[in-house]
N, C-alpha and C positions, 0 to 999 in steps of 0.2 A: 770465445768458448765454442767447443764443438756442440753437436746436437744431443749429447747424452743427458740423461735425467740428473737433476740437481736437488740438493737438500739445503734448506734454509735453516740456519741456527740463530737464535736470539738469546743472548745472555744478559739478563737484568742484574746489575750489581749495585752495591751501595753507593758508588760514586760514578760509575760509568755503565753504559750499555754497549755491548759488542754485538755486531751483526755480521754474519758471514754466509757465503755460499760454498758448498763443498760437493765433490763428486761422491759416488757410492763407495769409494775406497776410503773415504774420510779425509781426503786432502782438501784443505782450504784453498779456494781459488781466488777469492777476493773478500776483503773485510772492510767494515766501517765502524767507527766509534763515535759516541756522543755522550755528553755529560748527563748524569741522572738528574741533577738539579733537584735533589730530594726535598728541599724545603718548599718547593712549589707544588708538591703533592703527587699522588700516584697516577692519576688519570693522564696528566700531561706527559709523564714519562712514557706510558704505553702508547699514547697517540703519536708522539714524536718518533718513537722507535718503529712503529708500524709504517708511518709515512716514509721513514728512511729506508725500511726494508723494501717497500714498494718502489722507491726511486732506484735502489740498488738493482732490483730485478729489471727495471726499465732500462737503466743505463747499460746493463750487460745483455739486453735482449733475451732474457732468460725466463720471462713470466710463463711462457707456454711449456717450459720444461721442468717446472717445479713439481717434484714428486712427493715431498713431505716436509713438515716443519717441526723442529724441536725447539722448545722454549724452556729455559731454566731460570730460576729465581732463588734468592735466599728464602728459607722457611719451608714449611710443609705445604705443598701446592695441592689443594683440594678443588673439587668442581665448583664450589660456591664461595670459597674464601682461601686465604693463605695464612697458615698459623706460624707463629714464632718468627715474624718478620717485621719488627717494630721500627726499623731505621728510616723508612720512607713513610711519611704521613698518609694514611689511607690505604696502604699496600695490603693490609690484612683483610680489607673488604672487597678486594678485586676478584672478579670471576675471569681469571687470566685466559683460560682456554676459550671461553665464549668471546672475549674481545678479539682474540687472534682469529678465531673462526669466522667472525663477522667480516673481517677484512679479507680473508682468504677462503671464501666459500668453496666447499667441496674438496679442499686439500687435507689429507690426513695430518693431524696435529698431535704431538705428544708433549706433555709438560712434566717437569720434575724439579727436584732440588739441585741447586748448582754444584755443591760439593760432591754429592753422590754421582752426578753426571760426570763431573771432572774425573772422579776416581775410575769410572768406567772407561773414559777415553784414555787415561794413563795405563790401565790394564790392557786395553785392546791394542793401542798403538805406541805406548810411551814407556815411562820409567818403571811401571809395575808389571810389565809383560812377563809372563812365565813365573810369577810369584804367587805363593799361597800359604797362609793368608796374606793379604796385602792391605795396607792402610794409606789413604791419601789424607794429608793434613793441610787444610786450607787456612792460611794466615794472611788476612787482609783487613778490610773494614770490619769484618766479623771473624769469628774463630769457629771452625767446625772440622770434624773428621768424618771419613767414610771408610767402611770396612768391606772388603771383598773376600768371600770364602768360596773356593772353587770357581772363581770368576763371576760369582753372583753377589750382587749388592745385599748387604744386611740392612733391611729397611727398619726393622723393629715393629712392635705391635701397632704403633701409631705413626709410622714413617719417620720417627724422630731419633733413630739410632745414630750416634755420632755427634749429637748436638752438644759438644763439650763446652761451648761458650757458657752454658748454664752450670758448669761445675762449681761447687762451693770452694771457697778459699780457706776456710777455717771452721772450727766448731761453732764459732759465733755466727756464721752465716746460716741461721736457722730457717729463714724464709726463702731466700733465693728467688726462684721464679714467682712465688706467690706475692712477693713485694714488688714485682715488676722489674727485677734485676736479672742481668746475665753476668754473674760475678767475674768469671774468667775472661769473657769477651771485653768487659769494661776495664779489666786490669791490663790485658796484653793485646787487645785488638787495635787495629790502626786508628779508629776513631778515638778510643779512649786514650791511647798513647799520645796522639796528636794534641788532644785537648789539654792533657797534663803538661806536655812540653811547652805549649803556648803560654800557659800560666807561669810556668817555671822561668821561661826565657823572656817573657814580656813582649812577645810578638807572635803572629800566627806561624805555626810550625806544623808540618805534616809528619806522620810517622816515618816516612821515607827520609825526610830531611833530618829527623832526629837521629837515625842510625848513622847518617853521614857526620853529623855534629859530634857524635859520641867518640869519634876518632881523635878529637882535639879539645873538646869541651868537657871539663870534669863533671859539671852538673848534668849534662846530657848523658854522659857515660854512666853515671850513677843510676839514672832513671832507666836506661836500657838494661843495665846489669840486673836491676831488681825485676824488671819484666821478664828477662830471660830465665832468671832463677825460678820465677813462678811458673812460666810456661814449661820449662824443662821437667819440673816435677810432675806436671799433669801428663806430659808425653810419656815419661817413664812409667807412670802408673797405667797408662793405656797399653803400653807394650807388655807390662807384667800381666795384665788381664787377658790380653788377646794372643800373646806370643806370635806376632806377625813375622814373616820372613823379611819383609822390606817395608819401610815407610818412605813415601815420596812427599816432599814439602812443596806446596805451590801457593799461589796468591801473591798479592802485591808486596808483602814484606820479604819475600824470597829474593827480591832485588838486593837485599843486604845479606845474602847467603854467607859471605865471608865472615860475618859476625854471628849470624843466627845459627848456622849448622854446626860449627865447632862447639858452641855452648850446649846444644842438644845432644851431640855425640858424646860429650864428656859425661853428662848425666846418665845417658843410656848405658855407657860402658861401666859405670860404677854401680848403678842401682838395679839393673835388670839382669836376672839370672842368665838369660840367653838374649843378648842385645841384638836387635834387628839391624839390618843394613839401613842406613839413612842417606837419602839422595835428594837432590833437587828434582822437581817435576820436569819432565822433558819439555812440556809445552808452556811452562812459565805462565805468561798472562793469558794464554789462549785455551787453557785446560777446560774451563767451564763452557766456552763456546764450542769446542770440539765435543764436549760432553752432550751439548744440545744436539749436535749432529748424530752422536752415537745413539741417543735414545730414540731419535726419529728413525734411524735405520733399523733399530730393534723392533720398533712398532710396526 
């Protein structure tokens, strides 16, 4: 690497942590990934990620050129806790900025929600460039959307705009969040789909594997079709409410875009008065990591 200033991004996900170094133009120069190992708890995830980030800087001889750090996570990242992030035990009790600041004393740090940061990266450098309004739809372990109007993220009164994983599925879903449920996320998110597929097929199956099996296995196809019917209804309702110019779909499930996107496009074309353009996110698996870079640059 040259002697230019560098930005460190850390993306804490439900199943993996991505770490990367980028230049001020937002170009990722080097990345590392490690498993979240969620069941082992929150603190070990952060400790291992910060150690890996330190090692990455040392390996690249870049510690003295670190200009800023961006850190993103599922949920609403506050100074003293993280809201709406139940997938990793203890995650909601973390003081994420403080933990990172203790490891990188004196370096400017910005923290944020992964899906919203990913939307910013896609608007700045990717599939949502020059669109208004724009929606980023994150389909992975969890389900979330992020909305940009005039290039500005819609945060909401509590930072929770776009948390569609909590959408209700029927009039009978009277409790939703109050009962500890995230109805849409449990129905169509990667964790929920993988769990139901494992029970159905009698062996451990990930959501990604399920989409592959759906091409030849009738039971898997029925499960995938039902999930896509549910998801596409919510995406159509989102498009009706917001009238976006374009929706970019990212997250782990977009690896099955050949099945996922046609189902969503069909529902949008039939149900929405002014159907938005629907595309795959440019950055696929790196959108949230680049989002961490973007929020650090903005800060």
